[in-house]
C-alpha positions in Angstrom: -34.5 29.2 -4.1 -34.6 28.6 -0.3 -33.5 25.0 0.3 -30.8 23.3 -1.9 -30.4 19.6 -2.1 -26.8 18.6 -2.9 -26.9 15.5 -5.0 -23.3 14.5 -4.2 -20.9 13.5 -1.4 -17.5 14.2 0.0 -15.4 17.3 -0.4 -17.5 18.9 -3.2 -20.7 18.5 -1.1 -18.9 20.2 1.8 -17.7 22.9 -0.6 -21.2 23.6 -1.9 -22.8 23.6 1.5 -20.4 26.3 2.8 -21.1 28.7 -0.1 -24.8 28.0 -0.1 -25.1 28.7 3.7 -23.0 31.8 3.4 -25.5 33.1 0.8 -28.4 32.4 3.1 -29.7 29.1 1.7 -30.5 26.1 3.8 -29.0 22.8 2.6 -29.9 19.2 2.4 -27.3 16.4 2.3 -28.0 12.9 0.9 -25.9 9.9 1.9 -25.2 6.3 1.2 -25.0 3.8 4.0 -21.3 4.2 4.5 -21.5 8.0 4.4 -23.8 8.2 7.5 -21.3 10.0 9.6 -19.6 11.9 6.9 -18.6 15.6 7.2 -21.0 16.8 4.5 -23.9 15.1 6.4 -22.9 16.9 9.6 -22.5 20.3 8.0 -25.8 20.4 6.1 -28.9 21.8 7.8 -30.6 18.4 7.3 -29.7 15.1 5.8 -31.7 12.2 4.3 -30.5 8.7 3.4 -30.2 7.1 0.0 -30.5 3.4 1.1 -27.7 1.4 -0.4 -23.9 1.2 -0.6 -23.1 1.4 -4.3 -23.1 4.4 -6.6 -25.9 2.9 -8.6 -28.1 2.5 -5.6 -27.4 6.0 -4.3 -25.8 9.0 -5.9 -26.6 7.7 -9.4 -30.1 6.8 -8.5 -32.3 9.5 -10.1 -35.5 8.3 -8.5 -34.0 8.1 -5.0 -32.6 11.6 -5.4 -35.9 13.1 -6.5 -37.7 11.3 -3.7 -35.2 12.8 -1.3 -35.8 16.3 -2.7 -39.6 15.8 -2.3 -39.3 14.3 1.2 -37.2 17.3 2.5 -39.0 20.1 0.7 -36.0 21.1 -1.3 -36.7 23.6 -4.1 -33.4 23.4 -5.9 -30.7 20.8 -6.7 -27.0 21.3 -7.0 -25.3 18.2 -8.6 -21.6 19.1 -7.8 -19.3 17.2 -10.2 -19.2 13.5 -11.2 -22.2 11.2 -10.7 -25.3 12.9 -12.3 -23.8 16.4 -12.8 -23.7 16.1 -16.6 -26.8 13.9 -17.0 -29.4 15.7 -19.1 -32.1 13.3 -17.9 -31.5 14.1 -14.3 -31.5 17.8 -15.0 -34.9 17.4 -16.8 -36.2 15.4 -13.8 -35.4 18.3 -11.5 -37.1 20.9 -13.8 -40.1 18.7 -14.4 -40.6 18.4 -10.7 -40.8 22.2 -10.5 -37.4 22.6 -8.8 -34.5 24.8 -9.8 -31.6 23.0 -11.5 -28.3 24.7 -10.6 -26.5 24.2 -13.9 -27.0 24.6 -17.7 -30.2 23.5 -19.4 -30.8 19.8 -20.2 -30.6 20.7 -23.9 -27.2 22.3 -23.5 -25.9 19.4 -21.4 -27.0 17.0 -24.1 -25.4 19.0 -26.9 -22.1 19.6 -25.2 -22.0 16.3 -23.4 -22.0 14.5 -26.7 -18.6 15.2 -28.0 -19.8 14.9 -31.6 -22.4 17.7 -31.4 -19.9 19.6 -29.2 -17.4 19.5 -32.0 -20.1 20.8 -34.4 -20.7 23.7 -32.0 -17.0 24.4 -31.8 -16.8 24.4 -35.6 -19.6 26.9 -35.8 -17.9 29.1 -33.2 -14.7 29.1 -35.2 -12.7 27.3 -32.5 -9.4 25.5 -33.3 -9.8 21.8 -34.1 -7.9 18.7 -35.2 -9.4 16.2 -37.7 -12.1 13.9 -36.3 -15.0 11.7 -37.4 -18.3 13.5 -38.2 -20.2 11.2 -35.8 -19.8 8.0 -33.8 -18.1 5.0 -35.4 -19.8 1.6 -35.4 -16.8 -0.7 -35.6 -13.1 -1.1 -35.4 -13.0 -1.2 -39.2 -14.2 2.5 -39.3 -11.4 3.3 -36.9 -8.9 1.7 -39.3 -10.4 3.7 -42.2 -9.8 6.9 -40.3 -6.3 5.9 -39.5 -5.6 5.2 -43.1 -6.7 8.7 -44.0 -5.3 10.7 -41.1 -2.5 8.6 -39.6 -1.5 7.5 -36.1 -1.9 8.0 -33.2 -5.7 8.4 -32.8 -8.0 8.6 -29.8 -11.2 6.6 -29.5 -13.4 8.6 -27.2 -16.8 8.1 -25.5 -19.3 10.5 -27.1 -21.0 11.0 -23.7 -19.3 11.9 -20.4 -15.7 12.9 -19.7 -13.0 12.6 -17.2 -10.9 10.3 -19.4 -13.3 7.4 -19.1 -14.2 5.6 -22.2 -11.0 6.8 -24.0 -8.3 4.7 -25.6 -5.2 6.0 -27.5 -4.2 3.8 -30.4 -0.6 4.0 -31.6 -0.3 0.9 -33.8 -2.7 -0.8 -36.2 -2.5 -3.9 -34.0 -4.2 -2.0 -31.1 -7.3 -0.9 -33.1 -9.6 -3.8 -32.3 -8.7 -4.0 -28.6 -8.7 -0.2 -28.2 -12.1 0.3 -29.8 -13.7 -2.5 -27.8 -12.2 -1.3 -24.5 -13.4 2.3 -25.2 -16.9 1.1 -25.9 -17.0 -1.2 -22.9 -15.8 1.6 -20.6 -18.2 4.1 -22.1 -21.2 1.7 -21.6 -20.1 1.1 -18.0 -19.5 4.7 -17.1 -22.2 6.5 -19.0 -24.7 3.9 -20.1 -24.0 4.6 -23.8 -21.2 3.0 -25.8 -21.0 5.5 -28.7 -17.5 6.5 -29.5 -15.9 8.8 -32.1 -12.3 9.1 -33.3 -9.9 12.0 -33.7 -6.3 12.6 -34.3 -4.3 12.4 -31.1 -1.7 15.0 -30.4 1.5 13.6 -28.9 2.8 15.2 -25.7 0.3 18.0 -25.6 -0.5 20.2 -22.6 -4.0 20.3 -21.2 -5.3 23.9 -21.1 -8.7 24.9 -20.0 -10.8 28.1 -19.6 -13.3 28.6 -16.8 -16.5 30.3 -18.1 -19.5 31.8 -16.3 -22.6 32.6 -18.4 -25.8 34.2 -17.2 -29.4 34.2 -18.5 -28.9 37.7 -19.8 -26.5 36.4 -22.4 -23.2 37.6 -20.8 -20.3 35.2 -20.9 -17.2 35.9 -18.7 -14.0 33.9 -19.0 -12.8 33.8 -15.4 -9.3 32.5 -16.2 -7.2 29.7 -17.6 -5.8 26.6 -16.0 -3.1 24.0 -16.8 -4.1 20.4 -16.0 -1.4 18.5 -17.9 -0.2 16.4 -14.9 -2.4 13.3 -15.4 -2.2 9.6 -15.2 -4.7 7.3 -17.0 -6.3 10.6 -18.2 -7.2 11.5 -14.6 -5.8 14.9 -13.4 -3.5 15.0 -10.4 -2.1 18.5 -10.3 -3.7 21.7 -11.7 -2.6 25.3 -11.7 -3.9 28.8 -12.5 -3.3 30.8 -14.5 -2.0 28.4 -17.1 1.7 29.1 -17.1 4.0 29.7 -20.1 1.3 30.7 -22.6 2.0 33.4 -25.1 -0.3 36.4 -25.2 -1.7 35.2 -28.5 -2.4 31.7 -27.1 -4.1 33.2 -24.0 -6.2 35.5 -26.2 -7.2 32.6 -28.5 -8.3 30.5 -25.5 -10.4 33.3 -24.0 -12.0 34.3 -27.3 -12.8 30.8 -28.5 -14.2 29.7 -25.1 -16.5 32.7 -25.1 -17.6 32.0 -28.6 -18.3 28.3 -27.9 -20.4 29.2 -24.7 -22.3 31.8 -26.7 -22.9 29.5 -29.6 -24.2 26.8 -27.3 -26.5 29.2 -25.4 -24.7 28.3 -22.2 -25.8 29.3 -18.7 -24.0 28.6 -15.4 -20.4 27.6 -14.7 -18.6 25.5 -17.3 -15.1 24.6 -18.6 -13.9 24.7 -22.2 -10.9 22.3 -22.5 -8.1 22.4 -25.1 -4.9 20.5 -26.0 -1.8 22.5 -26.8 0.9 20.7 -28.8 4.7 21.3 -28.3 4.7 23.3 -31.6 2.0 25.6 -30.4 -1.0 24.1 -32.1 -4.2 24.7 -30.0 -7.2 22.4 -30.5 -10.6 22.3 -28.8 -11.1 19.1 -26.7 -14.5 19.2 -25.0 -16.8 21.2 -22.7 -17.5 20.1 -19.1 -21.0 21.3 -18.2 -20.4 21.5 -14.5 -18.1 22.7 -11.8 -14.6 21.3 -12.1 -12.6 19.5 -9.4 -9.8 22.1 -10.0 -12.1 25.2 -9.6 -10.3 26.4 -6.4 -7.2 27.5 -8.2 -9.3 29.9 -10.3 -11.0 31.1 -7.2 -7.8 31.7 -5.4 -6.3 33.8 -8.2 -9.4 35.8 -9.1 -11.2 36.1 -5.8 -14.4 34.8 -7.4 -16.6 32.3 -5.5 -17.7 30.1 -8.4 -20.3 28.2 -6.4 -21.8 31.6 -5.3 -21.9 32.6 -9.0 -23.7 29.4 -9.9 -26.4 30.2 -7.3 -26.7 33.8 -8.6 -27.2 32.5 -12.2 -29.7 29.9 -11.1 -31.7 32.7 -9.5 -31.7 34.6 -12.8 -29.3 37.2 -11.6 -26.4 38.5 -13.8 -22.9 37.4 -13.3 -21.3 39.7 -10.7 -18.2 40.3 -12.9 -18.2 43.1 -15.4 -15.5 41.5 -17.6 -12.8 38.9 -17.6 -10.8 39.3 -14.4 -7.0 39.6 -14.4 -5.4 36.9 -12.3 -3.4 37.8 -9.2 -0.7 35.5 -8.1 -0.4 31.8 -8.9 -2.2 28.8 -7.4 -1.5 25.0 -7.6 -3.8 22.3 -6.6 -2.8 18.8 -5.5 -5.4 16.1 -5.5 -5.0 13.7 -2.5 -6.2 10.3 -3.7 -6.3 7.0 -1.9 -4.0 5.4 -4.4 -0.5 3.9 -4.0 1.9 5.5 -6.5 4.6 2.9 -5.5 2.3 0.2 -6.9 1.2 1.9 -10.1 -1.4 4.1 -8.5 -3.5 1.1 -7.3 -6.7 2.2 -5.4 -6.3 1.9 -1.7 -9.6 2.4 0.0 -9.8 2.0 3.8 -9.7 3.8 7.1 -8.0 7.2 7.5 -6.5 6.9 11.0 -4.9 10.3 11.0 -5.7 13.3 8.7 -3.6 16.3 9.6 -3.8 18.9 6.8 -1.2 21.7 6.4 -1.9 25.3 7.5 -0.4 28.7 7.0 -0.5 31.6 4.5 -1.8 30.8 1.1 -2.8 27.2 2.0 -6.4 26.0 1.5 -7.5 22.4 2.0 -10.9 21.2 0.6 -11.9 17.8 2.1 -14.8 15.7 3.2 -13.0 13.6 5.7 -11.5 13.7 9.2 -9.3 11.4 11.3 -11.2 8.2 11.8 -13.2 8.3 8.6 -13.1 5.8 5.8 -12.4 6.2 2.1 -15.0 3.7 0.7 -14.2 1.5 -2.3 -17.5 2.2 -4.0 -16.7 5.8 -4.9 -13.9 8.0 -6.3 -10.4 7.7 -4.7 -10.0 11.5 -4.2 -10.8 12.6 -0.6 -9.0 15.9 -0.3 -7.3 18.7 -2.3 -4.4 20.9 -1.1 -4.5 24.3 -2.9 -1.4 26.5 -2.4 -1.3 30.2 -3.6 1.5 32.7 -3.7 2.5 35.9 -5.5 4.1 34.0 -8.4 4.7 30.5 -9.6 8.2 30.1 -8.0 6.9 31.2 -4.6 3.9 28.8 -5.0 6.3 25.9 -5.6 8.3 26.7 -2.5 5.2 27.1 -0.4 3.8 23.8 -1.8 6.9 21.9 -0.7 6.4 23.1 2.9 2.7 22.3 2.8 3.0 18.8 1.5 5.9 18.1 3.9 3.6 19.2 6.8 0.6 17.2 5.7 0.1 13.8 7.4 -2.2 11.0 6.4 -2.0 7.7 8.2 -3.9 4.5 7.7 -3.7 4.1 4.0 -1.4 4.9 1.1 -2.0 8.1 -0.8 -0.4 10.0 -3.7 1.4 12.5 -1.3 4.9 10.9 -2.0 4.2 11.3 -5.8 3.4 15.0 -5.3 6.6 15.5 -3.3 8.6 13.9 -6.1 6.9 16.0 -8.8 7.8 19.2 -7.0 11.5 18.3 -7.5 11.1 17.4 -11.2 13.0 19.8 -13.5 10.2 19.4 -16.2 7.6 20.7 -13.7 9.7 23.4 -12.1 10.7 24.7 -15.5 13.8 26.4 -14.2 16.8 27.3 -16.3 20.5 27.3 -15.2 20.0 30.7 -13.5 17.1 29.4 -11.5 14.5 31.5 -13.3 11.4 29.9 -14.7 11.5 29.4 -18.4 8.8 28.2 -20.9 11.4 26.3 -22.8 12.1 24.1 -19.8 8.4 23.3 -19.0 8.3 19.7 -20.1 5.1 18.4 -18.6 2.4 16.9 -20.9 -0.6 14.7 -20.5 1.4 11.4 -20.7 4.4 12.7 -18.9 3.8 10.5 -15.8 3.6 7.3 -17.8 6.6 8.2 -20.1 9.2 10.7 -19.1 8.6 10.5 -15.4 8.3 6.7 -15.0 12.0 6.1 -14.5 12.1 8.9 -11.9 9.2 7.2 -10.0 11.2 4.0 -9.9 14.1 5.7 -8.3 12.0 8.0 -6.0 13.3 8.3 -2.5 9.8 9.4 -1.4 8.1 6.4 -2.9 10.8 4.0 -1.7 10.3 5.4 1.8 6.6 4.9 1.5 7.0 1.4 0.2 9.3 0.4 3.0 6.5 1.1 5.4 4.2 -1.3 3.4 6.6 -4.2 3.4 5.7 -5.3 6.8 3.1 -4.6 9.4 4.1 -1.7 11.6 3.5 -1.1 15.3 3.4 2.6 16.1 4.3 3.8 19.5 4.6 7.3 20.9 7.6 8.3 23.0 8.6 11.5 24.6 12.0 12.9 23.4 13.3 16.1 24.8 9.9 17.0 26.1 8.2 16.4 22.7 6.0 13.5 21.7 7.5 11.5 18.8 5.8 8.6 17.0 7.9 5.7 16.0 7.0 3.1 13.4 8.7 -0.3 14.1 8.3 -3.6 12.4 5.7 -5.7 14.2 8.1 -8.6 14.5 10.6 -6.4 16.3 8.1 -4.9 18.7 7.0 -8.5 19.5 10.6 -9.4 20.5 10.8 -6.2 22.6 7.6 -7.2 24.4 5.3 -4.6 22.9 1.8 -5.4 22.1 1.9 -5.8 18.3 -0.5 -7.2 15.7 0.3 -10.3 13.9 2.2 -9.4 10.7 0.0 -9.7 7.7 1.8 -10.3 4.4 0.1 -9.0 1.4 0.3 -9.4 -2.4 2.1 -12.1 -4.3 4.8 -12.5 -1.6 2.3 -13.9 0.8 1.0 -16.6 -1.5 2.4 -19.8 -2.6 4.7 -19.8 -5.6 2.7 -19.6 -8.8 -0.4 -18.1 -7.3 -2.1 -15.0 -8.8 -3.6 -12.6 -6.3 -5.6 -9.3 -6.2 -3.4 -6.3 -5.5 -6.3 -4.4 -4.0 -9.9 -4.7 -3.0 -12.4 -4.3 -5.8 -14.6 -6.1 -8.3 -13.6 -8.7 -10.9 -14.6 -6.9 -14.1 -13.7 -9.8 -16.4 -11.4 -12.6 -17.1 -8.8 -12.1 -19.9 -7.5 -15.7 -19.8 -9.5 -18.9 -20.1 -9.4 -21.6 -17.4 -6.6 -24.0 -18.4 -5.0 -21.6 -20.9 -1.3 -21.6 -21.6 0.1 -18.2 -20.7 3.4 -16.4 -20.9 4.8 -14.0 -18.2 3.2 -10.7 -18.5 0.0 -11.9 -20.3 -3.3 -10.4 -19.1 -5.2 -12.8 -16.9 -8.0 -10.6 -15.4 -9.2 -7.1 -15.0 -10.1 -5.7 -11.6 -12.1 -2.5 -11.1 -12.1 -0.3 -8.0 -12.9 3.4 -7.5 -14.0 3.8 -11.1 -10.6 2.6 -12.3 -9.6 -0.7 -14.2 -6.3 -2.5 -13.5 -5.0 -5.5 -15.4 -3.7 -8.5 -13.5 -0.8 -10.1 -15.4 0.8 -13.5 -15.3 3.9 -13.5 -13.0 5.4 -16.5 -14.9 4.7 -18.8 -17.8 2.5 -21.9 -17.4 -1.1 -23.1 -17.4 -3.5 -20.7 -15.7 -6.2 -22.1 -13.5 -8.9 -19.7 -12.4 -10.3 -19.5 -8.8 -14.0 -19.9 -8.5 -14.8 -16.2 -8.9 -17.3 -14.8 -11.4 -17.2 -11.4 -13.1 -19.0 -8.9 -10.9 -18.0 -10.5 -7.6 -16.1 -8.5 -5.0 -12.5 -9.5 -4.2 -10.3 -8.5 -1.3 -6.6 -7.4 -1.3 -4.4 -10.4 -1.5 -7.3 -12.8 -2.4 -6.2 -15.6 -4.7 -7.6 -15.2 -8.3 -5.9 -18.3 -9.6 -2.6 -20.1 -10.0 -0.1 -20.9 -12.7 1.3 -24.4 -12.8 
């Protein structure tokens, strides 16, 4: 390998470019129209366009990516994560073109990417498992039959892909039809295949995973464990390594079964074996991600292993540089910085980043693909940066994280920073007993903790309330000098107008700006589908429409009872924040 094309964008493309160039490879960036001036484009040795502005036209366009590789003379392709990173067909395209695919073989991706065959591999490897269907189910009736045999709750999951897309948890029999149909619909949209299977769903489990590296000589190293339990809508927000509060036996079982699964699958490259851990200590295999994970930096920080460099070594046919499973040193926590508004139910908030000022200092790492003045486009994922904080132990990492997040400043669009600041104060997450020491019995975070236990805290959050106050009116920001130091003040635009300052005209957003009874879009995105017919009688809270943005669906509900009249918008059309979707009369 001499020249590597990175078939991705944003912070992961930047991350790969840095390790590749350090190892002596030249790099090629690809870019959609809106990514022309992006950081990954500027850092690569050369860049070539993927004409278009949507994911389908660009980073998911296999033909365009292969043409880009041919055009630039690249002899290897690194897929990053997301997009086509777990697409066996794309991996085969690369290999058939005589290029090196930096990842597991297409056959392995196919076997482990299909959760049904992955489960078969896990069974053969002797991994811990909960009851599940032997293959995909063809109807909601088959889901009901499984429920009758194994009980509730159950999860309907896409057989292809991952990341929580195409998954629905069903807790009552009344939810079976809608849950099955939604999972199939999401699976078809996200992965091009609607096959779904069913398995028992563990209530309030932790999400534990093992990072593996496997070379072509047959050696499998488990680099470490991670806890990724802090999720919303099955999307991770906070991850840490090593996974805290595991018993020695649980840690041993994770390491041994992850190694056995990778060996059984004939795995090569970097991959992640994921598990669920119930409150009573039951460990069950979940899935294998056949790619680098978003949260890989916490493993790197606690082991000193450059996982991207190891991927490159393995792709070259070299052995893994590690002689055995490394012992972790210290503790690391990663905070995903997403363009989402936690004060409004984590609605996507694409737009311009006026100021991006990351924290610095000992033990602080920031992975990002943006700078001040860049945009977070609505066509791609909402995550634009990661803050990784490392310290000698978990208590010190929490303290250091508080300082880092308080120092970080992002202006121009709402982000999840206030959420992270609130999480750091949560007793369930801090896991401290009355003496202030950390205690496994006090660690209360699980995969639905944000939507359940933490929801009332979010409603009362001083951090989110402060963030929301700044959204309630347009703000005019002016810089003044106080005691010899510049201080930026944010004042309501109406007030600055009275004071004679040059201020923008206040722009009301959301339902408050519209006439009584109107229904508006809370964010910019695409109308995925109508849930209510034109002229239908609805009650307050009924679903009217579903909007999609940044790969996430959000339901628009009726603010009051009445007759719903649709606006002239068809599914698939773009809508803007505050745009009227209809009215209730």
